[in-house]
mmCIF file of the N, C-alpha and C atoms, coordinates in Angstrom:
data_MODEL
# 
_entry.id   MODEL 
# 
loop_
_atom_site.group_PDB 
_atom_site.id 
_atom_site.type_symbol 
_atom_site.label_atom_id 
_atom_site.label_alt_id 
_atom_site.label_comp_id 
_atom_site.label_asym_id 
_atom_site.label_entity_id 
_atom_site.label_seq_id 
_atom_site.pdbx_PDB_ins_code 
_atom_site.Cartn_x 
_atom_site.Cartn_y 
_atom_site.Cartn_z 
_atom_site.occupancy 
_atom_site.B_iso_or_equiv 
_atom_site.pdbx_formal_charge 
_atom_site.auth_seq_id 
_atom_site.auth_comp_id 
_atom_site.auth_asym_id 
_atom_site.auth_atom_id 
_atom_site.pdbx_PDB_model_num 
ATOM 1   N N  . MET A 1 1  ? 8.816   71.997 -32.713 1.00 0.00 ? 1  MET A N  1 
ATOM 2   C CA . MET A 1 1  ? 9.963   71.576 -33.483 1.00 0.00 ? 1  MET A CA 1 
ATOM 3   C C  . MET A 1 1  ? 11.125  71.344 -32.538 1.00 0.00 ? 1  MET A C  1 
ATOM 4   N N  . MET A 1 2  ? 11.828  70.259 -32.754 1.00 0.00 ? 2  MET A N  1 
ATOM 5   C CA . MET A 1 2  ? 13.047  70.007 -31.993 1.00 0.00 ? 2  MET A CA 1 
ATOM 6   C C  . MET A 1 2  ? 14.182  70.764 -32.665 1.00 0.00 ? 2  MET A C  1 
ATOM 7   N N  . LEU A 1 3  ? 14.979  71.415 -31.905 1.00 0.00 ? 3  LEU A N  1 
ATOM 8   C CA . LEU A 1 3  ? 16.058  72.211 -32.468 1.00 0.00 ? 3  LEU A CA 1 
ATOM 9   C C  . LEU A 1 3  ? 17.287  71.386 -32.816 1.00 0.00 ? 3  LEU A C  1 
ATOM 10  N N  . ILE A 1 4  ? 17.349  70.177 -32.287 1.00 0.00 ? 4  ILE A N  1 
ATOM 11  C CA . ILE A 1 4  ? 18.482  69.312 -32.628 1.00 0.00 ? 4  ILE A CA 1 
ATOM 12  C C  . ILE A 1 4  ? 18.136  68.503 -33.883 1.00 0.00 ? 4  ILE A C  1 
ATOM 13  N N  . GLN A 1 5  ? 19.169  68.037 -34.568 1.00 0.00 ? 5  GLN A N  1 
ATOM 14  C CA . GLN A 1 5  ? 18.924  67.196 -35.746 1.00 0.00 ? 5  GLN A CA 1 
ATOM 15  C C  . GLN A 1 5  ? 18.405  65.849 -35.290 1.00 0.00 ? 5  GLN A C  1 
ATOM 16  N N  . TRP A 1 6  ? 17.347  65.396 -35.937 1.00 0.00 ? 6  TRP A N  1 
ATOM 17  C CA . TRP A 1 6  ? 16.716  64.141 -35.558 1.00 0.00 ? 6  TRP A CA 1 
ATOM 18  C C  . TRP A 1 6  ? 17.225  62.988 -36.423 1.00 0.00 ? 6  TRP A C  1 
ATOM 19  N N  . GLU A 1 7  ? 17.158  63.169 -37.720 1.00 0.00 ? 7  GLU A N  1 
ATOM 20  C CA . GLU A 1 7  ? 17.549  62.144 -38.684 1.00 0.00 ? 7  GLU A CA 1 
ATOM 21  C C  . GLU A 1 7  ? 18.020  62.827 -39.954 1.00 0.00 ? 7  GLU A C  1 
ATOM 22  N N  . ILE A 1 8  ? 18.916  62.186 -40.643 1.00 0.00 ? 8  ILE A N  1 
ATOM 23  C CA . ILE A 1 8  ? 19.436  62.641 -41.943 1.00 0.00 ? 8  ILE A CA 1 
ATOM 24  C C  . ILE A 1 8  ? 19.670  64.147 -42.011 1.00 0.00 ? 8  ILE A C  1 
ATOM 25  N N  . GLY A 1 9  ? 20.159  64.716 -40.914 1.00 0.00 ? 9  GLY A N  1 
ATOM 26  C CA . GLY A 1 9  ? 20.491  66.132 -40.881 1.00 0.00 ? 9  GLY A CA 1 
ATOM 27  C C  . GLY A 1 9  ? 19.314  67.080 -40.797 1.00 0.00 ? 9  GLY A C  1 
ATOM 28  N N  . LYS A 1 10 ? 18.120  66.570 -40.524 1.00 0.00 ? 10 LYS A N  1 
ATOM 29  C CA . LYS A 1 10 ? 16.925  67.410 -40.455 1.00 0.00 ? 10 LYS A CA 1 
ATOM 30  C C  . LYS A 1 10 ? 16.373  67.441 -39.036 1.00 0.00 ? 10 LYS A C  1 
ATOM 31  N N  . ALA A 1 11 ? 15.826  68.599 -38.668 1.00 0.00 ? 11 ALA A N  1 
ATOM 32  C CA . ALA A 1 11 ? 15.146  68.722 -37.380 1.00 0.00 ? 11 ALA A CA 1 
ATOM 33  C C  . ALA A 1 11 ? 13.774  68.058 -37.475 1.00 0.00 ? 11 ALA A C  1 
ATOM 34  N N  . LEU A 1 12 ? 13.268  67.660 -36.337 1.00 0.00 ? 12 LEU A N  1 
ATOM 35  C CA . LEU A 1 12 ? 11.960  67.006 -36.268 1.00 0.00 ? 12 LEU A CA 1 
ATOM 36  C C  . LEU A 1 12 ? 10.896  68.025 -35.894 1.00 0.00 ? 12 LEU A C  1 
ATOM 37  N N  . THR A 1 13 ? 9.786   67.980 -36.581 1.00 0.00 ? 13 THR A N  1 
ATOM 38  C CA . THR A 1 13 ? 8.642   68.803 -36.216 1.00 0.00 ? 13 THR A CA 1 
ATOM 39  C C  . THR A 1 13 ? 7.409   67.914 -36.209 1.00 0.00 ? 13 THR A C  1 
ATOM 40  N N  . TRP A 1 14 ? 6.505   68.178 -35.292 1.00 0.00 ? 14 TRP A N  1 
ATOM 41  C CA . TRP A 1 14 ? 5.304   67.358 -35.228 1.00 0.00 ? 14 TRP A CA 1 
ATOM 42  C C  . TRP A 1 14 ? 4.095   68.223 -34.878 1.00 0.00 ? 14 TRP A C  1 
ATOM 43  N N  . VAL A 1 15 ? 2.936   67.664 -35.139 1.00 0.00 ? 15 VAL A N  1 
ATOM 44  C CA . VAL A 1 15 ? 1.679   68.317 -34.777 1.00 0.00 ? 15 VAL A CA 1 
ATOM 45  C C  . VAL A 1 15 ? 0.796   67.251 -34.132 1.00 0.00 ? 15 VAL A C  1 
ATOM 46  N N  . VAL A 1 16 ? 0.139   67.627 -33.047 1.00 0.00 ? 16 VAL A N  1 
ATOM 47  C CA . VAL A 1 16 ? -0.756  66.711 -32.344 1.00 0.00 ? 16 VAL A CA 1 
ATOM 48  C C  . VAL A 1 16 ? -2.195  67.081 -32.688 1.00 0.00 ? 16 VAL A C  1 
ATOM 49  N N  . THR A 1 17 ? -2.956  66.083 -33.101 1.00 0.00 ? 17 THR A N  1 
ATOM 50  C CA . THR A 1 17 ? -4.355  66.265 -33.443 1.00 0.00 ? 17 THR A CA 1 
ATOM 51  C C  . THR A 1 17 ? -5.185  65.253 -32.675 1.00 0.00 ? 17 THR A C  1 
ATOM 52  N N  . VAL A 1 18 ? -6.182  65.727 -31.950 1.00 0.00 ? 18 VAL A N  1 
ATOM 53  C CA . VAL A 1 18 ? -7.127  64.845 -31.265 1.00 0.00 ? 18 VAL A CA 1 
ATOM 54  C C  . VAL A 1 18 ? -8.468  65.026 -31.966 1.00 0.00 ? 18 VAL A C  1 
ATOM 55  N N  . VAL A 1 19 ? -9.000  63.926 -32.474 1.00 0.00 ? 19 VAL A N  1 
ATOM 56  C CA . VAL A 1 19 ? -10.235 64.001 -33.252 1.00 0.00 ? 19 VAL A CA 1 
ATOM 57  C C  . VAL A 1 19 ? -11.345 63.196 -32.583 1.00 0.00 ? 19 VAL A C  1 
ATOM 58  N N  . CYS A 1 20 ? -12.571 63.626 -32.829 1.00 0.00 ? 20 CYS A N  1 
ATOM 59  C CA . CYS A 1 20 ? -13.747 62.936 -32.299 1.00 0.00 ? 20 CYS A CA 1 
ATOM 60  C C  . CYS A 1 20 ? -14.450 62.197 -33.436 1.00 0.00 ? 20 CYS A C  1 
ATOM 61  N N  . PRO A 1 21 ? -14.581 60.885 -33.327 1.00 0.00 ? 21 PRO A N  1 
ATOM 62  C CA . PRO A 1 21 ? -15.201 60.110 -34.386 1.00 0.00 ? 21 PRO A CA 1 
ATOM 63  C C  . PRO A 1 21 ? -16.715 60.328 -34.503 1.00 0.00 ? 21 PRO A C  1 
ATOM 64  N N  . LEU A 1 22 ? -17.307 61.062 -33.577 1.00 0.00 ? 22 LEU A N  1 
ATOM 65  C CA . LEU A 1 22 ? -18.744 61.288 -33.604 1.00 0.00 ? 22 LEU A CA 1 
ATOM 66  C C  . LEU A 1 22 ? -19.134 62.496 -34.449 1.00 0.00 ? 22 LEU A C  1 
ATOM 67  N N  . THR A 1 23 ? -18.154 63.256 -34.924 1.00 0.00 ? 23 THR A N  1 
ATOM 68  C CA . THR A 1 23 ? -18.468 64.400 -35.771 1.00 0.00 ? 23 THR A CA 1 
ATOM 69  C C  . THR A 1 23 ? -18.806 63.920 -37.179 1.00 0.00 ? 23 THR A C  1 
ATOM 70  N N  . GLU A 1 24 ? -19.595 64.710 -37.862 1.00 0.00 ? 24 GLU A N  1 
ATOM 71  C CA . GLU A 1 24 ? -20.046 64.337 -39.203 1.00 0.00 ? 24 GLU A CA 1 
ATOM 72  C C  . GLU A 1 24 ? -18.878 64.119 -40.166 1.00 0.00 ? 24 GLU A C  1 
ATOM 73  N N  . LEU A 1 25 ? -17.836 64.908 -39.997 1.00 0.00 ? 25 LEU A N  1 
ATOM 74  C CA . LEU A 1 25 ? -16.667 64.807 -40.863 1.00 0.00 ? 25 LEU A CA 1 
ATOM 75  C C  . LEU A 1 25 ? -16.021 63.415 -40.812 1.00 0.00 ? 25 LEU A C  1 
ATOM 76  N N  . TYR A 1 26 ? -16.033 62.769 -39.658 1.00 0.00 ? 26 TYR A N  1 
ATOM 77  C CA . TYR A 1 26 ? -15.334 61.496 -39.479 1.00 0.00 ? 26 TYR A CA 1 
ATOM 78  C C  . TYR A 1 26 ? -16.252 60.280 -39.365 1.00 0.00 ? 26 TYR A C  1 
ATOM 79  N N  . MET A 1 27 ? -17.558 60.468 -39.443 1.00 0.00 ? 27 MET A N  1 
ATOM 80  C CA . MET A 1 27 ? -18.515 59.375 -39.240 1.00 0.00 ? 27 MET A CA 1 
ATOM 81  C C  . MET A 1 27 ? -18.273 58.183 -40.168 1.00 0.00 ? 27 MET A C  1 
ATOM 82  N N  . LYS A 1 28 ? -18.081 58.441 -41.466 1.00 0.00 ? 28 LYS A N  1 
ATOM 83  C CA . LYS A 1 28 ? -17.886 57.340 -42.417 1.00 0.00 ? 28 LYS A CA 1 
ATOM 84  C C  . LYS A 1 28 ? -16.646 56.529 -42.094 1.00 0.00 ? 28 LYS A C  1 
ATOM 85  N N  . ALA A 1 29 ? -15.581 57.199 -41.717 1.00 0.00 ? 29 ALA A N  1 
ATOM 86  C CA . ALA A 1 29 ? -14.348 56.499 -41.361 1.00 0.00 ? 29 ALA A CA 1 
ATOM 87  C C  . ALA A 1 29 ? -14.526 55.712 -40.065 1.00 0.00 ? 29 ALA A C  1 
ATOM 88  N N  . ALA A 1 30 ? -15.278 56.270 -39.121 1.00 0.00 ? 30 ALA A N  1 
ATOM 89  C CA . ALA A 1 30 ? -15.458 55.637 -37.812 1.00 0.00 ? 30 ALA A CA 1 
ATOM 90  C C  . ALA A 1 30 ? -16.148 54.283 -37.916 1.00 0.00 ? 30 ALA A C  1 
ATOM 91  N N  . VAL A 1 31 ? -17.087 54.128 -38.848 1.00 0.00 ? 31 VAL A N  1 
ATOM 92  C CA . VAL A 1 31 ? -17.788 52.859 -38.974 1.00 0.00 ? 31 VAL A CA 1 
ATOM 93  C C  . VAL A 1 31 ? -16.944 51.804 -39.680 1.00 0.00 ? 31 VAL A C  1 
ATOM 94  N N  . ARG A 1 32 ? -15.955 52.213 -40.432 1.00 0.00 ? 32 ARG A N  1 
ATOM 95  C CA . ARG A 1 32 ? -15.092 51.257 -41.143 1.00 0.00 ? 32 ARG A CA 1 
ATOM 96  C C  . ARG A 1 32 ? -14.155 50.505 -40.216 1.00 0.00 ? 32 ARG A C  1 
ATOM 97  N N  . ASP A 1 33 ? -13.501 51.259 -39.316 1.00 0.00 ? 33 ASP A N  1 
ATOM 98  C CA . ASP A 1 33 ? -12.422 50.665 -38.531 1.00 0.00 ? 33 ASP A CA 1 
ATOM 99  C C  . ASP A 1 33 ? -12.188 51.532 -37.293 1.00 0.00 ? 33 ASP A C  1 
ATOM 100 N N  . ALA A 1 34 ? -11.826 50.915 -36.193 1.00 0.00 ? 34 ALA A N  1 
ATOM 101 C CA . ALA A 1 34 ? -11.616 51.659 -34.945 1.00 0.00 ? 34 ALA A CA 1 
ATOM 102 C C  . ALA A 1 34 ? -10.511 52.699 -35.068 1.00 0.00 ? 34 ALA A C  1 
ATOM 103 N N  . GLY A 1 35 ? -9.484  52.446 -35.849 1.00 0.00 ? 35 GLY A N  1 
ATOM 104 C CA . GLY A 1 35 ? -8.380  53.399 -35.982 1.00 0.00 ? 35 GLY A CA 1 
ATOM 105 C C  . GLY A 1 35 ? -8.461  54.280 -37.205 1.00 0.00 ? 35 GLY A C  1 
ATOM 106 N N  . ALA A 1 36 ? -9.518  54.156 -37.976 1.00 0.00 ? 36 ALA A N  1 
ATOM 107 C CA . ALA A 1 36 ? -9.614  54.880 -39.249 1.00 0.00 ? 36 ALA A CA 1 
ATOM 108 C C  . ALA A 1 36 ? -9.683  56.395 -39.074 1.00 0.00 ? 36 ALA A C  1 
ATOM 109 N N  . VAL A 1 37 ? -10.315 56.867 -38.031 1.00 0.00 ? 37 VAL A N  1 
ATOM 110 C CA . VAL A 1 37 ? -10.457 58.307 -37.821 1.00 0.00 ? 37 VAL A CA 1 
ATOM 111 C C  . VAL A 1 37 ? -9.086  58.945 -37.588 1.00 0.00 ? 37 VAL A C  1 
ATOM 112 N N  . ALA A 1 38 ? -8.267  58.314 -36.781 1.00 0.00 ? 38 ALA A N  1 
ATOM 113 C CA . ALA A 1 38 ? -6.917  58.826 -36.538 1.00 0.00 ? 38 ALA A CA 1 
ATOM 114 C C  . ALA A 1 38 ? -6.100  58.793 -37.830 1.00 0.00 ? 38 ALA A C  1 
ATOM 115 N N  . LYS A 1 39 ? -6.271  57.757 -38.635 1.00 0.00 ? 39 LYS A N  1 
ATOM 116 C CA . LYS A 1 39 ? -5.542  57.673 -39.911 1.00 0.00 ? 39 LYS A CA 1 
ATOM 117 C C  . LYS A 1 39 ? -5.950  58.795 -40.859 1.00 0.00 ? 39 LYS A C  1 
ATOM 118 N N  . VAL A 1 40 ? -7.239  59.086 -40.922 1.00 0.00 ? 40 VAL A N  1 
ATOM 119 C CA . VAL A 1 40 ? -7.730  60.170 -41.781 1.00 0.00 ? 40 VAL A CA 1 
ATOM 120 C C  . VAL A 1 40 ? -7.153  61.508 -41.311 1.00 0.00 ? 40 VAL A C  1 
ATOM 121 N N  . ALA A 1 41 ? -7.163  61.747 -40.006 1.00 0.00 ? 41 ALA A N  1 
ATOM 122 C CA . ALA A 1 41 ? -6.637  62.995 -39.462 1.00 0.00 ? 41 ALA A CA 1 
ATOM 123 C C  . ALA A 1 41 ? -5.141  63.130 -39.722 1.00 0.00 ? 41 ALA A C  1 
ATOM 124 N N  . ALA A 1 42 ? -4.395  62.044 -39.563 1.00 0.00 ? 42 ALA A N  1 
ATOM 125 C CA . ALA A 1 42 ? -2.951  62.075 -39.819 1.00 0.00 ? 42 ALA A CA 1 
ATOM 126 C C  . ALA A 1 42 ? -2.669  62.338 -41.296 1.00 0.00 ? 42 ALA A C  1 
ATOM 127 N N  . ALA A 1 43 ? -3.438  61.721 -42.169 1.00 0.00 ? 43 ALA A N  1 
ATOM 128 C CA . ALA A 1 43 ? -3.259  61.941 -43.607 1.00 0.00 ? 43 ALA A CA 1 
ATOM 129 C C  . ALA A 1 43 ? -3.544  63.396 -43.970 1.00 0.00 ? 43 ALA A C  1 
ATOM 130 N N  . TYR A 1 44 ? -4.568  63.974 -43.364 1.00 0.00 ? 44 TYR A N  1 
ATOM 131 C CA . TYR A 1 44 ? -4.897  65.373 -43.611 1.00 0.00 ? 44 TYR A CA 1 
ATOM 132 C C  . TYR A 1 44 ? -3.738  66.281 -43.193 1.00 0.00 ? 44 TYR A C  1 
ATOM 133 N N  . LYS A 1 45 ? -3.199  66.044 -42.007 1.00 0.00 ? 45 LYS A N  1 
ATOM 134 C CA . LYS A 1 45 ? -2.092  66.871 -41.519 1.00 0.00 ? 45 LYS A CA 1 
ATOM 135 C C  . LYS A 1 45 ? -0.847  66.689 -42.383 1.00 0.00 ? 45 LYS A C  1 
ATOM 136 N N  . SER A 1 46 ? -0.586  65.474 -42.817 1.00 0.00 ? 46 SER A N  1 
ATOM 137 C CA . SER A 1 46 ? 0.570   65.230 -43.685 1.00 0.00 ? 46 SER A CA 1 
ATOM 138 C C  . SER A 1 46 ? 0.429   65.988 -44.995 1.00 0.00 ? 46 SER A C  1 
ATOM 139 N N  . THR A 1 47 ? -0.774  66.012 -45.543 1.00 0.00 ? 47 THR A N  1 
ATOM 140 C CA . THR A 1 47 ? -1.030  66.750 -46.777 1.00 0.00 ? 47 THR A CA 1 
ATOM 141 C C  . THR A 1 47 ? -0.898  68.253 -46.544 1.00 0.00 ? 47 THR A C  1 
ATOM 142 N N  . LYS A 1 48 ? -1.441  68.716 -45.436 1.00 0.00 ? 48 LYS A N  1 
ATOM 143 C CA . LYS A 1 48 ? -1.413  70.146 -45.124 1.00 0.00 ? 48 LYS A CA 1 
ATOM 144 C C  . LYS A 1 48 ? 0.017   70.669 -44.978 1.00 0.00 ? 48 LYS A C  1 
ATOM 145 N N  . TYR A 1 49 ? 0.885   69.849 -44.390 1.00 0.00 ? 49 TYR A N  1 
ATOM 146 C CA . TYR A 1 49 ? 2.249   70.286 -44.111 1.00 0.00 ? 49 TYR A CA 1 
ATOM 147 C C  . TYR A 1 49 ? 3.290   69.629 -45.008 1.00 0.00 ? 49 TYR A C  1 
ATOM 148 N N  . VAL A 1 50 ? 2.897   69.195 -46.188 1.00 0.00 ? 50 VAL A N  1 
ATOM 149 C CA . VAL A 1 50 ? 3.803   68.497 -47.101 1.00 0.00 ? 50 VAL A CA 1 
ATOM 150 C C  . VAL A 1 50 ? 5.032   69.338 -47.445 1.00 0.00 ? 50 VAL A C  1 
ATOM 151 N N  . ALA A 1 51 ? 4.896   70.644 -47.469 1.00 0.00 ? 51 ALA A N  1 
ATOM 152 C CA . ALA A 1 51 ? 6.024   71.522 -47.811 1.00 0.00 ? 51 ALA A CA 1 
ATOM 153 C C  . ALA A 1 51 ? 7.154   71.459 -46.778 1.00 0.00 ? 51 ALA A C  1 
ATOM 154 N N  . LEU A 1 52 ? 6.853   71.024 -45.568 1.00 0.00 ? 52 LEU A N  1 
ATOM 155 C CA . LEU A 1 52 ? 7.893   70.920 -44.544 1.00 0.00 ? 52 LEU A CA 1 
ATOM 156 C C  . LEU A 1 52 ? 8.889   69.808 -44.836 1.00 0.00 ? 52 LEU A C  1 
ATOM 157 N N  . GLY A 1 53 ? 8.481   68.844 -45.652 1.00 0.00 ? 53 GLY A N  1 
ATOM 158 C CA . GLY A 1 53 ? 9.301   67.670 -45.906 1.00 0.00 ? 53 GLY A CA 1 
ATOM 159 C C  . GLY A 1 53 ? 10.659  67.959 -46.514 1.00 0.00 ? 53 GLY A C  1 
ATOM 160 N N  . SER A 1 54 ? 10.807  69.071 -47.173 1.00 0.00 ? 54 SER A N  1 
ATOM 161 C CA . SER A 1 54 ? 12.096  69.381 -47.779 1.00 0.00 ? 54 SER A CA 1 
ATOM 162 C C  . SER A 1 54 ? 13.111  69.862 -46.741 1.00 0.00 ? 54 SER A C  1 
ATOM 163 N N  . ARG A 1 55 ? 12.630  70.417 -45.627 1.00 0.00 ? 55 ARG A N  1 
ATOM 164 C CA . ARG A 1 55 ? 13.546  70.961 -44.618 1.00 0.00 ? 55 ARG A CA 1 
ATOM 165 C C  . ARG A 1 55 ? 13.500  70.245 -43.273 1.00 0.00 ? 55 ARG A C  1 
ATOM 166 N N  . TYR A 1 56 ? 12.377  69.584 -42.990 1.00 0.00 ? 56 TYR A N  1 
ATOM 167 C CA . TYR A 1 56 ? 12.190  68.962 -41.687 1.00 0.00 ? 56 TYR A CA 1 
ATOM 168 C C  . TYR A 1 56 ? 11.655  67.545 -41.854 1.00 0.00 ? 56 TYR A C  1 
ATOM 169 N N  . ILE A 1 57 ? 11.790  66.774 -40.809 1.00 0.00 ? 57 ILE A N  1 
ATOM 170 C CA . ILE A 1 57 ? 11.085  65.503 -40.739 1.00 0.00 ? 57 ILE A CA 1 
ATOM 171 C C  . ILE A 1 57 ? 9.775   65.817 -40.026 1.00 0.00 ? 57 ILE A C  1 
ATOM 172 N N  . PHE A 1 58 ? 8.673   65.522 -40.676 1.00 0.00 ? 58 PHE A N  1 
ATOM 173 C CA . PHE A 1 58 ? 7.357   65.847 -40.125 1.00 0.00 ? 58 PHE A CA 1 
ATOM 174 C C  . PHE A 1 58 ? 6.689   64.582 -39.616 1.00 0.00 ? 58 PHE A C  1 
ATOM 175 N N  . GLN A 1 59 ? 6.150   64.656 -38.401 1.00 0.00 ? 59 GLN A N  1 
ATOM 176 C CA . GLN A 1 59 ? 5.463   63.516 -37.802 1.00 0.00 ? 59 GLN A CA 1 
ATOM 177 C C  . GLN A 1 59 ? 4.090   63.949 -37.296 1.00 0.00 ? 59 GLN A C  1 
ATOM 178 N N  . PRO A 1 60 ? 3.020   63.508 -37.958 1.00 0.00 ? 60 PRO A N  1 
ATOM 179 C CA . PRO A 1 60 ? 1.703   63.790 -37.403 1.00 0.00 ? 60 PRO A CA 1 
ATOM 180 C C  . PRO A 1 60 ? 1.413   62.833 -36.247 1.00 0.00 ? 60 PRO A C  1 
ATOM 181 N N  . ILE A 1 61 ? 0.882   63.363 -35.178 1.00 0.00 ? 61 ILE A N  1 
ATOM 182 C CA . ILE A 1 61 ? 0.462   62.538 -34.043 1.00 0.00 ? 61 ILE A CA 1 
ATOM 183 C C  . ILE A 1 61 ? -1.047  62.689 -33.962 1.00 0.00 ? 61 ILE A C  1 
ATOM 184 N N  . ALA A 1 62 ? -1.757  61.663 -34.390 1.00 0.00 ? 62 ALA A N  1 
ATOM 185 C CA . ALA A 1 62 ? -3.214  61.712 -34.442 1.00 0.00 ? 62 ALA A CA 1 
ATOM 186 C C  . ALA A 1 62 ? -3.805  60.729 -33.439 1.00 0.00 ? 62 ALA A C  1 
ATOM 187 N N  . VAL A 1 63 ? -4.702  61.231 -32.620 1.00 0.00 ? 63 VAL A N  1 
ATOM 188 C CA . VAL A 1 63 ? -5.321  60.425 -31.574 1.00 0.00 ? 63 VAL A CA 1 
ATOM 189 C C  . VAL A 1 63 ? -6.834  60.551 -31.688 1.00 0.00 ? 63 VAL A C  1 
ATOM 190 N N  . ASP A 1 64 ? -7.495  59.415 -31.706 1.00 0.00 ? 64 ASP A N  1 
ATOM 191 C CA . ASP A 1 64 ? -8.958  59.380 -31.660 1.00 0.00 ? 64 ASP A CA 1 
ATOM 192 C C  . ASP A 1 64 ? -9.366  59.665 -30.214 1.00 0.00 ? 64 ASP A C  1 
ATOM 193 N N  . LYS A 1 65 ? -10.375 60.463 -30.025 1.00 0.00 ? 65 LYS A N  1 
ATOM 194 C CA . LYS A 1 65 ? -10.841 60.835 -28.682 1.00 0.00 ? 65 LYS A CA 1 
ATOM 195 C C  . LYS A 1 65 ? -11.117 59.608 -27.815 1.00 0.00 ? 65 LYS A C  1 
ATOM 196 N N  . PHE A 1 66 ? -11.507 58.503 -28.448 1.00 0.00 ? 66 PHE A N  1 
ATOM 197 C CA . PHE A 1 66 ? -11.832 57.299 -27.694 1.00 0.00 ? 66 PHE A CA 1 
ATOM 198 C C  . PHE A 1 66 ? -10.676 56.300 -27.620 1.00 0.00 ? 66 PHE A C  1 
ATOM 199 N N  . GLY A 1 67 ? -9.482  56.707 -28.048 1.00 0.00 ? 67 GLY A N  1 
ATOM 200 C CA . GLY A 1 67 ? -8.326  55.871 -27.796 1.00 0.00 ? 67 GLY A CA 1 
ATOM 201 C C  . GLY A 1 67 ? -7.435  55.467 -28.944 1.00 0.00 ? 67 GLY A C  1 
ATOM 202 N N  . PRO A 1 68 ? -7.959  55.030 -30.093 1.00 0.00 ? 68 PRO A N  1 
ATOM 203 C CA . PRO A 1 68 ? -7.059  54.552 -31.131 1.00 0.00 ? 68 PRO A CA 1 
ATOM 204 C C  . PRO A 1 68 ? -6.117  55.638 -31.660 1.00 0.00 ? 68 PRO A C  1 
ATOM 205 N N  . VAL A 1 69 ? -4.888  55.229 -31.930 1.00 0.00 ? 69 VAL A N  1 
ATOM 206 C CA . VAL A 1 69 ? -3.892  56.105 -32.553 1.00 0.00 ? 69 VAL A CA 1 
ATOM 207 C C  . VAL A 1 69 ? -3.361  55.402 -33.792 1.00 0.00 ? 69 VAL A C  1 
ATOM 208 N N  . THR A 1 70 ? -2.660  56.139 -34.632 1.00 0.00 ? 70 THR A N  1 
ATOM 209 C CA . THR A 1 70 ? -2.080  55.523 -35.827 1.00 0.00 ? 70 THR A CA 1 
ATOM 210 C C  . THR A 1 70 ? -0.843  54.716 -35.455 1.00 0.00 ? 70 THR A C  1 
ATOM 211 N N  . ASP A 1 71 ? -0.482  53.788 -36.311 1.00 0.00 ? 71 ASP A N  1 
ATOM 212 C CA . ASP A 1 71 ? 0.726   52.989 -36.083 1.00 0.00 ? 71 ASP A CA 1 
ATOM 213 C C  . ASP A 1 71 ? 1.965   53.872 -36.039 1.00 0.00 ? 71 ASP A C  1 
ATOM 214 N N  . SER A 1 72 ? 2.017   54.881 -36.915 1.00 0.00 ? 72 SER A N  1 
ATOM 215 C CA . SER A 1 72 ? 3.191   55.757 -36.938 1.00 0.00 ? 72 SER A CA 1 
ATOM 216 C C  . SER A 1 72 ? 3.290   56.577 -35.651 1.00 0.00 ? 72 SER A C  1 
ATOM 217 N N  . THR A 1 73 ? 2.159   56.916 -35.049 1.00 0.00 ? 73 THR A N  1 
ATOM 218 C CA . THR A 1 73 ? 2.166   57.637 -33.766 1.00 0.00 ? 73 THR A CA 1 
ATOM 219 C C  . THR A 1 73 ? 2.736   56.741 -32.677 1.00 0.00 ? 73 THR A C  1 
ATOM 220 N N  . THR A 1 74 ? 2.290   55.507 -32.629 1.00 0.00 ? 74 THR A N  1 
ATOM 221 C CA . THR A 1 74 ? 2.792   54.561 -31.631 1.00 0.00 ? 74 THR A CA 1 
ATOM 222 C C  . THR A 1 74 ? 4.297   54.354 -31.780 1.00 0.00 ? 74 THR A C  1 
ATOM 223 N N  . THR A 1 75 ? 4.744   54.144 -32.998 1.00 0.00 ? 75 THR A N  1 
ATOM 224 C CA . THR A 1 75 ? 6.163   53.927 -33.261 1.00 0.00 ? 75 THR A CA 1 
ATOM 225 C C  . THR A 1 75 ? 6.971   55.156 -32.850 1.00 0.00 ? 75 THR A C  1 
ATOM 226 N N  . PHE A 1 76 ? 6.504   56.330 -33.268 1.00 0.00 ? 76 PHE A N  1 
ATOM 227 C CA . PHE A 1 76 ? 7.213   57.574 -32.937 1.00 0.00 ? 76 PHE A CA 1 
ATOM 228 C C  . PHE A 1 76 ? 7.323   57.769 -31.423 1.00 0.00 ? 76 PHE A C  1 
ATOM 229 N N  . LEU A 1 77 ? 6.230   57.587 -30.702 1.00 0.00 ? 77 LEU A N  1 
ATOM 230 C CA . LEU A 1 77 ? 6.252   57.793 -29.256 1.00 0.00 ? 77 LEU A CA 1 
ATOM 231 C C  . LEU A 1 77 ? 7.156   56.788 -28.562 1.00 0.00 ? 77 LEU A C  1 
ATOM 232 N N  . CYS A 1 78 ? 7.242   55.568 -29.076 1.00 0.00 ? 78 CYS A N  1 
ATOM 233 C CA . CYS A 1 78 ? 8.161   54.584 -28.512 1.00 0.00 ? 78 CYS A CA 1 
ATOM 234 C C  . CYS A 1 78 ? 9.613   55.005 -28.719 1.00 0.00 ? 78 CYS A C  1 
ATOM 235 N N  . VAL A 1 79 ? 9.926   55.492 -29.912 1.00 0.00 ? 79 VAL A N  1 
ATOM 236 C CA . VAL A 1 79 ? 11.285  55.945 -30.206 1.00 0.00 ? 79 VAL A CA 1 
ATOM 237 C C  . VAL A 1 79 ? 11.613  57.188 -29.386 1.00 0.00 ? 79 VAL A C  1 
ATOM 238 N N  . LEU A 1 80 ? 10.675  58.089 -29.267 1.00 0.00 ? 80 LEU A N  1 
ATOM 239 C CA . LEU A 1 80 ? 10.887  59.343 -28.543 1.00 0.00 ? 80 LEU A CA 1 
ATOM 240 C C  . LEU A 1 80 ? 11.064  59.110 -27.053 1.00 0.00 ? 80 LEU A C  1 
ATOM 241 N N  . GLY A 1 81 ? 10.279  58.175 -26.526 1.00 0.00 ? 81 GLY A N  1 
ATOM 242 C CA . GLY A 1 81 ? 10.222  58.070 -25.085 1.00 0.00 ? 81 GLY A CA 1 
ATOM 243 C C  . GLY A 1 81 ? 10.970  57.021 -24.401 1.00 0.00 ? 81 GLY A C  1 
# 
């Protein structure tokens, strides 16, 4: 979590998830689209931490082991860096 205010008076918090598309959990998503596994992982984290939204800005950073990341991850890292 960043201790400074990021946007609209809220601090930023994020979680980094690296997923492997070869696991059984992500196999169906992996065959659909190269970036689908990262999207599924980011959606899971967003759901898991939905309660943070009232106090913090939450940003999931999801990376597929073989390279693809979500669009929101790319945008966030560009703004951050």
